[in-house]
Steps between C-alpha positions, in 0.01 A plus 500: 500500500832597671651582172278803471577636845750752356209699367518854663275681256188654638183342389137602533380482865853424618531140365563324174273235349663180372454627143660839584794321664557285206493802257750680731726195515496453117568873456789492746647179333478634147675828604761379755509119470399245753512626865824409678690429186722781373833446300685768681445398865215337701438805709374813338227763523260534206445860397130539414434604148290801606814660644646548153364747265507518119701185441615453142395187324760235425640622167495861612710396803746329265526817282550714811790293615656503150479876494619551855850361552500553883167330562611203286841469680341508846242241406766287337705530818205376705460206272842389626489625853125417553485737801694819548499859625603826330854548644615141416335517160718810427811297554407262230349738248704816544170701515479768770313388811233761457431397147488130599242583767284681237539199267385265773192725569419517129539125461270449804233727339530300186439187699827332409646486858365462850611632826677233706357565849659226711699607800807303382651403167626147436773422245265253321272795423774764433764324292760776528500496879809360657362416839246222548256744656502873582245728667338741263602860536392636161196475263557193296338429173429159345447415139160327432377271233386779279838668525674177399272466195564866396874457530495176306282665232780741409605279206662592165157493348367754761810720451445495120138588558525782750823680420446795277599435126733789488704349791481150356640635167829562686539119518556509115870553569540868407425807708319773295589865573302671774456192714500600867698320764179432686380263224832317504494480876163341484631224274791451727284482814282242325813293411445540125827697461825499705665821614709500182179525296534153363182292450485215754364153434174591663495811283543291187198288608285805557618647164407181321157492646443869431594472135292179460195689641569801276556726804818618335679480166876476456771282366659214682716566805 
């Protein structure tokens, strides 16, 4: 079965039985999709799961990205760029290069991005590249299927569920005394308020869901 020749796992006595190969193939397919088919370029290197420690589960990953503005912005950037490196990501996110690199490393640990290990980058894989193909001089990161799922799971429902009620209450339209700029900034970074502290359309949707689910209580906006 040529389809199973990609198997590089060590098996007992140095070879895999047909049953073991089938189990490995099914495990690989469920985790990464069918071999040779990848939505962000045909050439890529799969990072084995045992190289990543303490990966959060899916909903924990969503919560982490909601709480961490920089992680979320870097992953959302990769959703557009598909493949990129730290310095170029800084240009689009205004996050310092060192912080971007730490975000990439954290996202890799969480299993949301892979390291793109080809020797060259093609524009079909890196959408923000101007040249048709360039040689790689940096460490490039590539969003994977799980990363796409997590980004797409940051919906108004998820925001209403995971943002702290005392912060959601600020969407009621009045700012109570003692509110820190940090809480306002979080709503601004999430796109729920603009810089003039006005509730956005997304903020109104999140507010409606939070009120309906009895997460907060206040009058109409």
